C-alpha positions in Angstrom: 19.9 25.7 -7.5 16.2 25.7 -8.4 13.8 24.5 -5.7 11.8 21.4 -6.5 8.2 20.8 -5.5 5.9 17.8 -5.5 2.4 19.3 -5.6 -0.4 17.0 -4.6 -3.7 17.6 -6.4 -6.8 15.7 -7.4 -8.6 13.1 -5.3 -5.5 11.3 -4.1 -3.9 14.7 -3.4 -6.4 15.3 -0.7 -5.1 12.4 1.4 -3.4 13.6 4.5 -1.9 10.1 5.0 -0.2 10.3 1.5 1.0 13.8 2.2 2.6 12.8 5.5 4.2 9.7 3.9 5.7 11.8 1.1 7.0 14.4 3.5 8.8 11.7 5.4 10.2 10.1 2.2 11.6 13.4 0.8 12.6 15.0 4.1 16.3 14.6 3.4 16.1 15.7 -0.2 15.7 19.1 -2.0 12.1 18.3 -2.8 9.4 20.0 -0.9 6.0 18.3 -0.8 3.0 20.7 -0.8 -0.8 20.0 -0.9 -3.0 22.1 -3.1 -5.4 24.4 -1.1 -8.3 22.8 -3.1 -6.8 19.5 -4.2 -10.0 18.1 -5.7 -10.7 21.2 -7.7 -7.1 22.0 -8.8 -7.1 19.8 -11.9 -10.5 21.0 -13.1 -9.6 24.7 -12.6 -6.3 24.1 -14.5 -8.2 22.6 -17.4 -10.8 25.4 -17.4 -8.0 28.0 -17.5 -6.3 26.2 -20.3 -9.5 25.9 -22.4 -10.4 29.6 -21.9 -6.9 30.7 -23.0 -7.0 28.4 -26.1 -10.4 29.8 -27.1 -9.3 33.4 -26.7 -5.7 33.3 -27.9 -5.2 30.0 -29.6 -2.3 29.2 -27.3 -2.4 26.7 -24.5 -1.8 27.6 -20.9 -0.6 24.1 -20.2 2.5 23.1 -22.2 2.3 19.4 -21.4 0.2 17.1 -19.3 3.0 14.5 -19.1 5.2 14.2 -16.1 8.9 14.5 -16.5 9.5 12.2 -13.5 7.5 9.6 -11.8 7.6 8.7 -8.1 9.6 5.5 -7.8 7.9 2.6 -6.0 
């Protein structure tokens, strides 16, 4: 079975409170919650990497920016 991760990034991804709540919520599941090392910069760095690759190769580094699953309320 493939391990599943919920990676927190961006401004809200820097919230320790949110991280702790999600860890509690998914503790009994196969989903591991991880916080990006630089949550605020993670999105920007990803977009820069994607743009550089598109300019040099014509191919995108990011296949999709749409999420397959959303966190239920």
